[in-house]
LUMFI-877064 format. One line per 4 residues: number of its first residue (from 0); their letters; for each residue x negated, y negated, z of C-alpha. Coordinates in Angstrom, 2 decimals. Example, Ala and Ser with C-alpha at 12.3 -4.5 7.8 and 13.67 -1.06 7.14 Angstrom:
// residues 2
0 = AS = -12.30 4.50 7.80 | -13.67 1.06 7.14
//
This chain:
// residues 764
0 = MRLP = -34.75 -168.89 61.02 | -34.19 -165.55 59.74 | -34.32 -162.85 62.58 | -36.66 -159.99 62.65
4 = LCFL = -35.11 -156.68 61.49 | -35.13 -155.42 65.43 | -33.04 -158.50 66.75 | -30.96 -158.19 63.97
8 = LSAL = -29.92 -154.42 64.56 | -29.72 -155.56 68.04 | -27.26 -158.50 67.23 | -25.16 -156.21 65.05
12 = ASRL = -24.49 -153.93 68.06 | -23.05 -156.79 70.07 | -20.90 -158.20 67.34 | -19.57 -155.23 65.77
16 = VTSY = -18.48 -153.47 68.81 | -16.78 -150.49 67.25 | -18.73 -147.18 68.31 | -19.10 -143.76 66.88
20 = LPPP = -19.30 -140.40 68.66 | -20.16 -137.63 66.47 | -18.47 -134.31 67.07 | -20.68 -131.64 69.04
24 = VIWT = -21.50 -128.09 67.50 | -20.30 -125.29 69.69 | -20.93 -121.66 69.67 | -18.79 -119.41 72.27
28 = DLSS = -20.70 -116.08 71.20 | -23.85 -114.50 69.85 | -24.78 -113.60 66.32 | -26.35 -110.21 66.45
32 = EEKA = -29.96 -110.02 66.04 | -30.81 -106.11 66.19 | -32.39 -106.43 62.81 | -33.43 -110.07 62.88
36 = TTYV = -36.83 -111.30 61.78 | -35.65 -114.77 62.83 | -34.42 -116.70 66.16 | -30.89 -116.52 64.72
40 = NSMP = -28.95 -118.11 67.87 | -31.26 -121.75 67.76 | -30.05 -125.13 67.58 | -32.72 -127.96 66.80
44 = IGNG = -33.53 -131.00 68.89 | -36.35 -133.55 68.24 | -37.64 -136.94 68.67 | -38.80 -137.80 65.34
48 = GLAA = -42.18 -136.01 65.73 | -41.71 -133.39 68.44 | -38.91 -130.84 67.86 | -37.72 -127.55 68.94
52 = NVFV = -35.49 -124.61 68.08 | -33.39 -124.04 71.28 | -32.71 -120.20 71.07 | -30.93 -117.73 72.80
56 = DTKP = -32.79 -114.19 71.93 | -30.50 -111.29 71.97 | -33.31 -108.80 70.59 | -35.42 -107.91 73.65
60 = EGPP = -34.34 -105.21 76.00 | -32.47 -106.49 79.08 | -30.43 -109.77 79.04 | -30.85 -112.24 76.69
64 = RFGL = -33.42 -114.60 76.88 | -33.59 -118.35 76.79 | -36.39 -120.35 74.98 | -37.96 -122.86 72.90
68 = LISD = -39.91 -122.67 69.78 | -42.06 -125.88 69.64 | -42.91 -127.65 66.41 | -44.56 -131.10 66.09
72 = QRAW = -45.31 -132.92 62.59 | -48.80 -134.01 63.85 | -49.56 -130.26 64.34 | -51.90 -129.02 61.65
76 = NEAG = -54.40 -125.84 61.52 | -57.69 -125.32 60.00 | -56.25 -124.47 56.55 | -54.58 -127.74 56.24
80 = ELMK = -51.29 -126.35 57.03 | -48.41 -127.37 59.53 | -48.53 -125.08 62.50 | -45.97 -124.41 65.36
84 = VGKV = -47.19 -125.60 68.77 | -46.09 -122.79 70.82 | -42.95 -120.84 72.73 | -41.76 -120.89 75.93
88 = TFDL = -39.51 -118.63 77.31 | -37.54 -118.80 80.82 | -36.37 -115.60 82.82 | -33.72 -115.74 85.47
92 = SPSP = -33.69 -113.08 88.37 | -30.97 -112.39 89.11 | -29.67 -112.82 85.68 | -26.47 -114.73 84.93
96 = WDSN = -25.87 -112.25 82.26 | -23.25 -109.37 83.10 | -24.31 -105.88 82.27 | -21.87 -105.86 79.55
100 = ISRT = -23.16 -108.95 77.77 | -20.10 -109.32 75.72 | -18.20 -109.82 78.72 | -20.22 -112.82 80.08
104 = SFQM = -18.58 -116.28 79.39 | -20.89 -117.91 77.26 | -21.20 -121.51 75.29 | -24.01 -123.08 73.63
108 = LLNV = -23.29 -126.60 72.69 | -25.20 -129.17 70.81 | -24.60 -132.55 72.02 | -25.31 -134.29 68.57
112 = SMGA = -24.35 -137.66 70.19 | -27.44 -137.49 72.67 | -29.73 -135.01 71.12 | -29.53 -132.35 73.65
116 = VVID = -28.34 -128.36 73.93 | -26.22 -127.54 76.93 | -25.79 -123.43 77.42 | -23.50 -122.44 80.02
120 = IGDP = -23.54 -118.60 80.78 | -21.06 -116.82 83.17 | -18.39 -117.95 85.20 | -19.31 -119.97 87.51
124 = ATRI = -21.58 -120.81 85.15 | -25.39 -121.45 84.95 | -26.39 -124.38 82.75 | -29.38 -124.62 80.82
128 = TSYV = -29.78 -128.31 79.24 | -32.67 -128.85 76.79 | -33.57 -132.10 74.99 | -36.83 -134.03 73.66
132 = DANH = -37.41 -137.28 75.02 | -36.37 -139.54 72.43 | -39.12 -141.99 73.27 | -41.74 -139.62 74.59
136 = DVLV = -43.23 -136.71 73.18 | -41.85 -134.58 76.21 | -39.47 -131.58 76.51 | -37.23 -131.27 79.17
140 = VDIS = -35.18 -128.42 80.46 | -33.06 -128.63 83.32 | -31.65 -125.18 84.88 | -28.79 -125.13 87.41
144 = SPRG = -27.46 -122.02 88.67 | -24.35 -121.31 91.55 | -27.01 -119.06 93.29 | -30.24 -118.88 94.17
148 = VIIS = -32.59 -117.47 91.25 | -36.27 -116.73 90.77 | -36.96 -118.47 87.26 | -39.72 -117.44 85.24
152 = TTAE = -41.44 -119.08 82.65 | -43.88 -117.86 79.96 | -45.82 -119.90 77.20 | -46.38 -117.51 74.56
156 = LLRP = -49.75 -118.18 72.51 | -48.50 -117.96 68.77 | -52.19 -117.37 67.48 | -53.59 -115.54 70.41
160 = ASSV = -56.71 -114.25 68.49 | -58.54 -116.10 65.60 | -58.07 -114.95 62.26 | -58.73 -116.07 58.35
164 = LEPQ = -56.14 -117.84 56.45 | -56.31 -118.27 52.66 | -53.38 -121.19 52.26 | -51.02 -120.84 49.49
168 = FDCS = -52.52 -122.80 46.28 | -56.09 -122.70 47.59 | -58.92 -120.97 46.44 | -60.77 -120.31 49.60
172 = AYDI = -60.08 -118.84 53.21 | -60.60 -120.80 56.30 | -61.17 -119.54 59.81 | -58.35 -119.92 62.15
176 = SADS = -59.32 -120.38 65.91 | -57.21 -118.78 68.65 | -55.01 -120.69 70.92 | -56.10 -120.95 74.72
180 = YLID = -54.32 -121.47 77.88 | -55.03 -124.52 79.82 | -55.97 -123.66 83.33 | -56.03 -125.86 86.41
184 = KETN = -59.46 -125.63 87.95 | -58.24 -126.30 91.73 | -55.09 -123.83 91.81 | -56.14 -121.45 88.81
188 = ITIG = -52.57 -121.79 87.43 | -51.52 -121.91 83.74 | -50.90 -125.60 83.17 | -50.22 -125.30 79.70
192 = WSHL = -52.16 -124.44 75.97 | -53.81 -125.64 73.16 | -55.02 -125.28 69.80 | -58.24 -126.89 68.37
196 = NYGA = -59.68 -126.63 65.00 | -63.29 -126.03 65.72 | -65.14 -128.00 63.22 | -62.78 -127.31 60.15
200 = NFTA = -63.90 -128.01 56.77 | -60.98 -127.56 54.75 | -61.33 -131.24 54.15 | -64.65 -131.13 52.83
204 = HTLT = -64.42 -128.20 51.12 | -60.92 -129.14 49.30 | -62.80 -132.28 48.01 | -65.89 -130.18 46.50
208 = QLNL = -63.37 -128.10 44.55 | -61.65 -130.98 43.32 | -65.38 -132.54 42.21 | -64.27 -135.23 44.73
212 = EPLY = -67.30 -134.62 46.79 | -68.94 -137.97 46.89 | -65.66 -138.79 48.72 | -66.19 -137.02 51.85
216 = DTTE = -68.34 -139.27 53.79 | -65.90 -142.48 53.06 | -62.73 -140.06 53.66 | -61.43 -139.83 57.07
220 = DRLH = -61.56 -136.05 58.06 | -58.20 -135.62 60.17 | -58.34 -131.71 60.31 | -61.96 -131.44 61.53
224 = HRHT = -61.61 -131.72 65.42 | -57.83 -132.10 65.43 | -56.51 -130.60 68.60 | -52.81 -130.05 69.85
228 = AAVW = -52.19 -129.24 73.72 | -49.27 -128.90 75.72 | -48.91 -129.38 79.35 | -46.11 -128.30 81.66
232 = NFSE = -44.74 -129.22 85.00 | -42.03 -128.42 87.27 | -39.89 -129.46 89.95 | -40.22 -126.44 92.37
236 = PMNE = -43.62 -124.85 93.35 | -44.69 -122.40 90.93 | -46.86 -119.20 91.35 | -48.96 -117.48 88.44
240 = VSEG = -47.68 -114.07 87.62 | -50.16 -113.70 84.72 | -51.97 -115.65 82.49 | -49.44 -118.05 80.40
244 = TVKT = -46.38 -116.79 83.33 | -45.56 -118.51 86.06 | -42.45 -118.33 88.74 | -40.74 -120.17 91.37
248 = RASV = -42.19 -119.27 95.02 | -38.58 -118.79 96.18 | -35.18 -118.72 95.02 | -34.04 -122.01 93.80
252 = KTLR = -30.60 -123.40 92.26 | -31.94 -125.96 90.10 | -35.10 -126.25 88.22 | -36.73 -129.00 86.04
256 = TVIA = -39.54 -128.31 83.77 | -41.36 -130.87 81.87 | -43.67 -130.03 78.55 | -45.85 -132.86 76.98
260 = VATT = -47.50 -132.29 74.00 | -50.26 -134.31 72.36 | -52.30 -134.33 69.41 | -55.80 -135.98 68.62
264 = ETEA = -58.11 -136.42 65.90 | -61.58 -136.71 67.89 | -64.41 -134.83 68.25 | -64.28 -134.58 72.16
268 = STKA = -62.17 -131.65 72.75 | -60.78 -132.66 76.14 | -58.83 -135.60 74.66 | -55.75 -134.01 73.68
272 = PEGA = -55.19 -132.16 77.32 | -55.86 -135.54 78.79 | -53.13 -137.43 76.56 | -50.62 -134.82 77.68
276 = MTLI = -51.63 -135.05 81.15 | -51.68 -138.68 81.16 | -48.33 -138.52 79.54 | -46.77 -136.05 81.81
280 = CAYD = -48.02 -137.71 85.04 | -46.31 -141.04 84.12 | -43.33 -139.49 83.03 | -40.34 -140.09 85.45
284 = PKPA = -37.18 -138.35 84.02 | -34.23 -140.32 85.50 | -35.06 -143.74 83.82 | -36.32 -142.06 80.94
288 = WQNH = -32.88 -140.11 80.56 | -31.13 -143.34 80.18 | -33.46 -144.86 77.63 | -32.97 -141.62 75.75
292 = TNWW = -29.35 -142.05 75.75 | -29.51 -145.46 74.98 | -31.72 -144.73 72.00 | -29.03 -142.30 70.62
296 = ENFW = -26.16 -144.31 71.66 | -27.69 -147.32 69.52 | -28.69 -144.45 66.51 | -24.97 -143.57 66.14
300 = NTSW = -23.69 -146.73 66.32 | -26.03 -148.24 63.43 | -24.04 -146.50 60.84 | -21.35 -143.53 60.21
304 = IEIS = -19.26 -142.22 57.57 | -16.01 -140.08 58.63 | -14.11 -138.63 55.98 | -10.64 -136.68 56.30
308 = GEKA = -8.66 -135.17 53.57 | -8.52 -131.92 51.62 | -11.61 -130.04 51.82 | -13.36 -132.85 53.44
312 = EAVN = -14.00 -131.18 57.01 | -17.39 -129.40 56.12 | -18.28 -132.22 54.36 | -17.52 -134.83 57.20
316 = EKYT = -19.39 -132.34 59.53 | -22.55 -131.52 57.56 | -22.98 -135.19 56.58 | -23.20 -136.19 60.45
320 = LQRY = -25.32 -133.25 61.19 | -27.99 -134.04 58.28 | -28.06 -137.60 59.58 | -29.10 -135.98 62.80
324 = IQAI = -31.49 -133.46 61.24 | -33.37 -136.22 59.44 | -33.54 -138.28 62.74 | -35.15 -135.85 64.99
328 = QTRQ = -38.01 -135.22 62.45 | -38.70 -138.67 60.44 | -40.30 -141.19 62.96 | -43.96 -140.15 62.71
332 = PYPL = -45.97 -141.12 59.55 | -45.64 -137.47 57.74 | -43.17 -136.63 55.35 | -40.32 -134.22 56.21
336 = KFNG = -41.40 -130.86 55.54 | -38.70 -129.87 52.62 | -39.78 -126.26 52.87 | -38.39 -125.14 56.39
340 = MLFT = -38.56 -128.77 57.82 | -39.89 -127.99 61.68 | -37.11 -125.87 62.13 | -38.63 -122.25 60.48
344 = AQRD = -37.97 -119.76 63.18 | -39.76 -116.66 62.18 | -40.31 -114.16 65.00 | -43.78 -113.11 63.52
348 = NPDY = -46.03 -115.35 61.79 | -44.12 -118.27 62.52 | -46.48 -120.49 60.94 | -45.65 -119.05 57.56
352 = RQWG = -43.36 -121.11 54.92 | -43.40 -120.53 51.42 | -44.82 -123.51 49.01 | -47.51 -123.94 51.89
356 = GLNW = -48.62 -127.25 53.30 | -48.57 -129.90 50.82 | -45.65 -132.08 50.33 | -44.03 -132.10 46.98
360 = WQNA = -42.51 -135.45 45.92 | -39.51 -133.71 43.95 | -38.79 -132.21 46.99 | -39.96 -134.10 49.96
364 = RMPY = -38.11 -137.58 48.60 | -34.67 -136.56 49.13 | -33.97 -137.71 52.59 | -35.17 -140.95 52.44
368 = YNML = -32.76 -142.49 49.68 | -29.58 -142.30 51.97 | -31.51 -143.82 55.04 | -30.81 -147.20 53.33
372 = VSGD = -27.18 -147.32 53.59 | -27.32 -145.65 57.29 | -29.49 -148.19 58.18 | -32.53 -145.65 59.28
376 = FSMQ = -35.04 -148.32 58.19 | -37.83 -147.36 60.37 | -37.23 -143.75 59.34 | -37.88 -144.63 55.58
380 = TSLF = -41.09 -146.61 56.77 | -42.58 -143.45 58.00 | -42.93 -142.07 54.72 | -44.36 -145.11 53.58
384 = KSYL = -47.09 -145.07 56.38 | -47.95 -141.68 55.17 | -48.67 -142.94 51.60 | -50.40 -146.06 53.00
388 = ATLP = -52.58 -143.85 55.25 | -53.89 -141.90 52.18 | -53.93 -145.23 49.56 | -57.98 -145.34 50.15
392 = FAIE = -58.54 -142.04 49.23 | -56.06 -142.41 46.18 | -58.01 -145.79 44.97 | -61.47 -144.17 45.76
396 = KTKI = -60.35 -140.77 43.55 | -59.15 -142.97 40.80 | -62.46 -144.41 40.43 | -63.90 -141.24 40.18
400 = YFPG = -61.22 -139.68 37.68 | -60.90 -142.63 35.56 | -64.08 -144.68 35.86 | -62.87 -147.12 33.23
404 = MKGI = -60.05 -148.57 35.08 | -60.36 -152.18 36.42 | -59.18 -153.64 39.57 | -57.51 -151.48 42.38
408 = AAYW = -55.83 -148.94 40.70 | -54.30 -145.84 42.44 | -52.36 -142.46 41.71 | -50.69 -139.47 43.24
412 = DEYV = -50.29 -136.10 42.13 | -46.65 -134.31 42.60 | -48.47 -132.18 45.38 | -49.95 -134.40 47.89
416 = HPLI = -51.71 -133.11 51.14 | -50.24 -135.89 53.84 | -53.43 -135.93 55.98 | -55.74 -136.45 52.85
420 = GTTH = -53.97 -137.35 49.66 | -55.09 -134.46 47.52 | -53.62 -131.97 45.24 | -53.73 -128.27 45.26
424 = PQSY = -57.20 -127.10 44.58 | -55.55 -124.20 42.81 | -53.46 -126.68 40.89 | -56.74 -128.57 39.77
428 = GCGR = -58.07 -125.20 39.01 | -60.50 -122.84 41.09 | -64.01 -122.64 40.13 | -64.24 -126.17 38.80
432 = AGKS = -66.58 -127.70 41.32 | -69.36 -129.00 39.62 | -68.28 -128.59 35.93 | -67.09 -131.50 33.44
436 = DPPI = -65.22 -129.53 31.28 | -62.13 -129.82 31.43 | -62.45 -133.20 31.91 | -62.72 -133.73 35.86
440 = WYSD = -59.43 -135.85 35.95 | -57.57 -132.87 34.53 | -55.26 -130.18 36.40 | -54.91 -127.31 35.27
444 = DPWN = -51.52 -126.72 36.50 | -48.86 -127.48 33.74 | -46.83 -128.38 36.11 | -48.86 -130.93 37.28
448 = HYNL = -51.01 -132.07 34.25 | -49.55 -135.61 33.78 | -46.40 -135.41 36.23 | -47.76 -138.78 38.10
452 = QGAL = -44.41 -140.76 38.51 | -43.58 -139.71 41.66 | -45.49 -143.08 42.95 | -43.27 -144.81 40.71
456 = DLSF = -40.45 -143.66 42.58 | -42.11 -144.46 46.18 | -42.82 -147.67 45.01 | -39.16 -148.48 43.96
460 = LMLD = -38.03 -146.85 47.58 | -40.20 -149.34 48.86 | -38.59 -152.32 47.19 | -35.18 -150.90 48.00
464 = HYAW = -36.33 -151.38 51.42 | -37.35 -154.76 50.82 | -34.09 -155.66 49.13 | -32.10 -153.97 52.17
468 = TEDD = -34.29 -155.47 55.37 | -36.04 -158.64 53.76 | -38.90 -157.65 55.88 | -41.81 -159.73 54.48
472 = ETLK = -44.27 -157.99 56.68 | -43.45 -154.16 55.39 | -43.20 -155.30 52.22 | -46.91 -156.92 52.20
476 = ENLV = -48.16 -153.84 53.59 | -46.16 -151.82 50.64 | -47.31 -154.29 48.01 | -50.56 -153.24 48.18
480 = LIDS = -49.89 -149.73 47.12 | -47.19 -150.91 44.49 | -49.55 -152.83 42.77 | -52.32 -150.31 42.73
484 = VINF = -49.73 -148.20 40.97 | -48.61 -150.35 38.19 | -52.55 -151.55 37.79 | -53.17 -147.56 36.95
488 = YSQW = -50.04 -147.61 34.74 | -51.18 -150.74 32.87 | -54.49 -148.83 32.16 | -53.47 -145.25 31.88
492 = RTTK = -52.23 -145.22 28.45 | -53.39 -147.87 26.28 | -52.43 -146.98 22.72 | -49.66 -149.10 21.06
496 = DDNG = -47.51 -148.33 18.19 | -46.73 -150.38 15.27 | -44.25 -152.55 17.56 | -47.01 -153.23 19.94
500 = KIVL = -45.56 -151.14 22.52 | -47.42 -148.59 24.93 | -47.37 -144.98 23.41 | -47.43 -142.52 26.68
504 = FPTQ = -49.23 -139.75 25.19 | -50.33 -136.96 26.26 | -47.54 -137.33 29.02 | -45.05 -134.80 30.38
508 = SVET = -41.17 -135.40 31.80 | -41.61 -134.54 35.30 | -42.02 -130.61 35.40 | -39.38 -129.72 32.63
512 = WQCP = -41.12 -131.02 29.42 | -44.60 -130.03 29.87 | -47.88 -130.60 28.13 | -50.38 -127.96 28.96
516 = GYEN = -53.45 -129.23 27.74 | -56.04 -132.15 26.90 | -57.06 -131.85 23.60 | -55.28 -130.92 20.05
520 = MVAG = -52.07 -132.25 21.43 | -49.36 -132.81 18.82 | -45.82 -134.64 20.20 | -42.93 -132.31 19.84
524 = VNCT = -45.41 -128.91 19.33 | -47.42 -128.26 22.60 | -46.94 -131.97 24.19 | -44.50 -134.87 25.14
528 = KNDQ = -44.34 -138.44 24.28 | -42.95 -141.03 26.06 | -41.48 -139.35 29.05 | -38.26 -141.05 30.24
532 = PTIS = -39.11 -140.87 33.96 | -42.43 -142.81 33.93 | -40.57 -145.51 31.33 | -37.81 -145.53 33.36
536 = GLWA = -39.70 -146.10 36.76 | -41.97 -149.01 35.01 | -39.10 -150.75 34.10 | -37.38 -150.65 37.42
540 = VVTR = -40.30 -151.54 39.52 | -41.85 -154.15 37.25 | -38.47 -155.91 36.65 | -38.02 -155.78 40.74
544 = LLRL = -41.81 -156.86 41.22 | -41.06 -160.01 39.06 | -37.93 -160.87 41.03 | -39.79 -160.77 44.56
548 = PASL = -40.20 -164.62 46.46 | -43.28 -166.17 44.63 | -44.40 -166.68 48.48 | -45.19 -163.29 48.54
552 = TTPD = -47.07 -162.43 45.36 | -49.82 -164.49 43.27 | -49.62 -166.00 40.33 | -52.33 -163.21 38.58
556 = QRAK = -49.90 -160.43 39.86 | -47.23 -161.77 38.21 | -48.82 -162.84 34.90 | -50.24 -159.00 34.79
560 = WEAL = -46.73 -157.33 35.56 | -44.97 -159.75 32.95 | -47.82 -158.53 30.33 | -46.93 -154.88 31.04
564 = LSVL = -43.07 -155.86 30.98 | -43.56 -156.84 27.59 | -45.33 -153.65 26.24 | -43.08 -151.30 27.73
568 = PAIP = -41.19 -148.95 25.20 | -37.65 -148.75 25.51 | -35.94 -146.21 27.54 | -35.87 -143.12 25.35
572 = TTKS = -32.42 -142.00 23.85 | -31.05 -139.80 21.00 | -28.00 -138.48 19.42 | -25.05 -137.16 21.17
576 = REGG = -23.21 -133.98 20.26 | -20.10 -136.13 19.76 | -22.30 -138.38 17.11 | -23.09 -141.21 19.56
580 = TKLA = -26.17 -142.23 21.55 | -27.39 -140.75 24.97 | -30.10 -140.92 27.37 | -33.17 -138.46 26.21
584 = PCEV = -35.96 -137.16 28.46 | -38.43 -138.42 26.35 | -38.65 -139.94 22.60 | -40.45 -136.59 21.50
588 = CSLF = -40.18 -133.56 23.64 | -42.33 -130.46 23.66 | -40.67 -127.08 22.23 | -39.23 -125.72 25.57
592 = ARNV = -38.25 -127.12 29.00 | -39.87 -125.17 31.70 | -37.79 -126.12 34.79 | -34.23 -126.98 35.78
596 = ENAD = -34.08 -130.93 36.30 | -32.61 -133.16 33.87 | -35.16 -135.76 33.12 | -32.93 -137.46 30.66
600 = LYAV = -30.93 -139.10 33.80 | -33.86 -140.31 35.63 | -32.63 -143.59 34.44 | -29.59 -142.90 36.58
604 = HPYR = -31.61 -141.46 39.71 | -33.71 -142.53 41.27 | -34.50 -145.77 38.96 | -30.67 -146.98 38.62
608 = NITA = -31.64 -148.61 35.12 | -27.70 -147.39 34.52 | -25.08 -146.84 37.23 | -21.54 -147.87 37.94
612 = KSSG = -22.58 -151.56 37.46 | -23.30 -151.23 34.26 | -20.46 -151.14 31.44 | -19.70 -150.41 27.89
616 = PELG = -22.40 -148.52 26.06 | -24.82 -148.86 28.12 | -23.06 -146.92 30.56 | -21.88 -144.69 27.97
620 = LAKA = -25.53 -143.67 27.45 | -25.62 -142.29 30.97 | -22.27 -140.49 30.87 | -22.83 -138.72 27.33
624 = AYDE = -26.09 -137.42 28.78 | -24.32 -136.27 32.02 | -21.82 -134.58 29.87 | -24.18 -133.10 28.03
628 = RRFT = -27.21 -132.40 30.44 | -28.94 -129.22 29.86 | -29.01 -127.80 33.45 | -25.36 -128.19 35.46
632 = SDKG = -26.53 -126.29 38.48 | -26.15 -128.34 41.58 | -27.98 -126.90 44.74 | -31.17 -127.80 46.68
636 = WNQN = -33.06 -130.65 44.88 | -30.72 -130.67 42.11 | -29.33 -134.30 41.16 | -26.38 -133.52 39.24
640 = VMDA = -24.04 -134.56 42.26 | -26.15 -137.81 42.96 | -25.96 -138.74 39.07 | -22.04 -138.02 39.06
644 = ALIG = -21.62 -140.42 42.01 | -24.02 -143.01 40.60 | -22.10 -143.49 37.40 | -18.81 -143.69 38.94
648 = LASE = -17.13 -140.03 38.78 | -15.44 -139.49 41.58 | -14.21 -136.20 40.85 | -16.93 -134.75 39.77
652 = AERM = -19.43 -135.99 42.61 | -16.49 -135.04 45.13 | -16.31 -131.17 43.53 | -19.99 -130.80 44.16
656 = VIAR = -20.17 -132.41 47.25 | -17.49 -129.72 48.44 | -19.59 -127.07 46.80 | -22.60 -128.04 48.73
660 = ASYP = -20.94 -128.44 51.91 | -19.60 -124.99 51.52 | -22.63 -122.97 51.59 | -23.55 -120.55 54.50
664 = PADG = -26.63 -121.07 56.55 | -29.70 -119.44 55.42 | -30.25 -115.56 56.07 | -31.54 -115.27 59.81
668 = YRFP = -30.19 -118.92 60.67 | -26.73 -119.81 62.27 | -27.23 -123.88 62.39 | -24.75 -125.55 59.84
672 = VFAP = -27.45 -127.55 58.14 | -30.21 -124.78 58.07 | -29.53 -124.66 54.20 | -29.98 -121.40 52.61
676 = HLQD = -33.40 -120.62 50.29 | -32.28 -122.23 47.00 | -35.40 -123.57 45.44 | -37.18 -124.29 48.96
680 = YPPS = -38.06 -122.25 51.80 | -35.54 -122.16 54.47 | -34.05 -124.01 56.25 | -34.18 -126.06 53.10
684 = GDHY = -34.66 -130.20 53.59 | -33.26 -130.74 50.43 | -29.94 -129.44 49.83 | -27.84 -131.47 52.29
688 = AVMN = -30.04 -134.51 51.90 | -29.01 -134.47 48.18 | -25.37 -134.17 49.45 | -25.64 -137.21 51.58
692 = NAIV = -27.24 -139.07 48.77 | -24.39 -138.24 46.87 | -21.98 -139.42 49.61 | -23.47 -142.98 50.27
696 = YMLL = -23.74 -143.69 46.31 | -20.03 -142.74 46.26 | -19.46 -145.31 48.71 | -21.73 -148.03 48.29
700 = QPMD = -24.37 -149.10 45.54 | -26.13 -152.03 44.92 | -25.83 -154.18 41.59 | -29.72 -154.66 41.55
704 = DELQ = -29.38 -158.32 40.86 | -30.91 -161.62 41.96 | -28.03 -161.95 44.21 | -28.08 -158.80 45.97
708 = NMIL = -24.64 -157.83 45.12 | -23.14 -154.34 45.82 | -20.24 -152.07 45.01 | -17.77 -150.91 47.63
712 = FPAW = -15.98 -147.44 46.30 | -17.59 -147.16 43.03 | -16.61 -143.76 43.10 | -14.52 -142.89 46.03
716 = PCHW = -11.58 -140.33 45.61 | -8.34 -142.05 46.91 | -7.01 -138.55 48.39 | -9.94 -138.86 51.03
720 = NVSF = -9.80 -141.52 53.81 | -12.92 -142.46 55.17 | -14.05 -144.94 57.99 | -17.45 -146.26 57.75
724 = KLWG = -20.18 -148.48 59.17 | -22.87 -149.19 56.13 | -25.51 -151.03 55.16 | -26.20 -153.14 52.02
728 = PGRT = -28.83 -155.14 50.39 | -29.59 -158.50 51.86 | -29.03 -157.46 55.51 | -25.39 -156.93 54.94
732 = VLEG = -23.28 -154.70 57.17 | -19.98 -153.52 55.97 | -17.30 -151.74 58.44 | -13.84 -150.38 57.48
736 = SLIN = -11.57 -147.75 56.60 | -9.99 -146.60 53.29 | -6.53 -145.22 54.37 | -4.47 -143.59 51.64
740 = GHLE = -6.13 -145.99 49.05 | -5.84 -149.16 51.28 | -8.78 -150.66 52.73 | -8.16 -151.65 56.48
744 = GFKV = -10.44 -153.78 59.21 | -12.71 -154.68 56.75 | -15.57 -156.63 57.98 | -18.82 -158.04 56.72
748 = YPAT = -21.70 -159.36 58.62 | -22.86 -161.72 58.21 | -19.35 -163.71 56.91 | -21.56 -165.16 54.44
752 = REQA = -22.28 -162.03 52.61 | -18.53 -161.31 52.14 | -18.60 -162.84 48.30 | -21.62 -160.16 47.57
756 = VVIR = -19.27 -157.08 48.04 | -17.42 -155.94 44.51 | -14.50 -153.89 45.96 | -13.49 -151.58 43.47
760 = GCQS = -10.36 -149.38 43.60 | -10.65 -145.91 44.67 | -10.30 -143.03 42.00 | -6.86 -140.68 41.68
//
């Protein structure tokens, strides 16, 4: 009998006893914040949903102040945008800081191995330890002082007054309610704060703008009464100083602050505060801490990559920190926010992030590929659950926009609101409610007209998850979505060419080769025909569907998939400058490239039609396309480094990985993987995720065959030593080290999977 995945993980923890301890991040000084608009000296903590920037603020007059800027994946305002939960600061009197701050002994340490920030101030040190419990939506702050101090704690409301906000890419403004303090009725002391969406109409108004008003009664409105509340308690008696500020009644040497956060979507305005109160009353820090450290120990022992060699130090550090930062914000059913993640740290307007509240598939997907090889499967499923939650809406939307389609069909736009499943109203077109010209399915935004292949990318990722985990139950859930997407594509374009193959027209090749219109379209002039990303995606997804166990699919499904496969056009190719053949972004492209994404390499990533497993002329198609690619920049969401790794170009991949790792933090930030404003709003969620994708592709690639074979070292440079524990398809774990080009201590679990591992030599 096959073990469930959770038991398999436990079994491997005992069988493969080698452990990994990631190095800490240590600062022994404070960066100047004289003109800062952000909390520069901040480090991230989180539990996959609840998170915080732990900061030391040097900007106010007087001694530096310690605080938390709290975020949560579930905290969304009336305008459909992610908002901060709140800010909490702590003041100690007398201060541990010397009057000359620069003379004060100081260390701020992120203990990456257990997700905690430890700050030591002075000698002997006042110590402040902060963490988000890995298993509960609770933040804990422990303060210990060598002498008695009065500790004041302040909860600052980030939205102290009501306001009006027009979200980015929307056509309307929305009322944003003020935050409010929660007051204990018996003591009249502040016990927390909350934000309640008072009857928000964002969902209803968005559906009206998109000509989807008939769906409001059947669409769950998850914003209408959304309520986020935070409640605190303390290990010592506290007195109220003023609304929002409390302090210890007497001098203390230790103080533990526990802050619980809860979000509800119900109409009852008391549910979120009650939820937070229930959580905090049941919370026992001592056993919870042990369970918290156990979670982190299991996380780091699930997988690791340690790289050493020339110019590898920053690569090694940032690989580990990127995996950490993914773990602390990808355990709830919401995509990781690509534009700032949960760690934007503006002092003013802390809720702002460029590109708004929606997730853009091109960007949001990047952290989820490397989770396969690192064994972070449950974090991948959080993305799947987000899209599954909006699947009913996508199905009903498709019925309205494409009423002629038969069966259950669904699609998503490039931009998706994670709580609804809709695109931007501005992308659709302002002022179109109730109008049928343009056709109601049409999006005015040329970047988004026919750019729908993201659902194929998601489907392939879901099938990869099954290939790695063989988790039947998760596949059954995901297969409903995958099948509906394939059913959409089987009917989206029905014209066939002389060879009986589907003609994808009008279409576009991601955001690069566009088709801005819906009538009088001419391929090669103002529109694109047979875009490669969609064709590559259909070939990859449908081929994998037909390899699934017959017990998990139906004869009708397989017949439908086989019929679609038989009419798919070939992946587009064109002549190379050298006179050979290379992959093309489309069979016929529009006249001008409008973005900087190499659509011709989608057959490499994400769809792996051609990778290092390929050979001869087939691999030559990808290498020629890579050599002659139009866009050579590699930063942010650019995929060049991933493509190089996937087609086995070790030196190319190494060069770009080193270049990525050399980027400094974003302006106004200090943490190493708070990446700068490249294409996204900082801290970028893409830049180091792409780097990690490339690193795992350099080390391990699937062969995508029926035997679940894999290649070890498909693109690894010999002058880099590496120690690793990796996950491959077929529930396979690989552990070992490559030292000076020689494989040492190599183990495969289960041993029956050793024959599935093809070991290639590193590249000099």
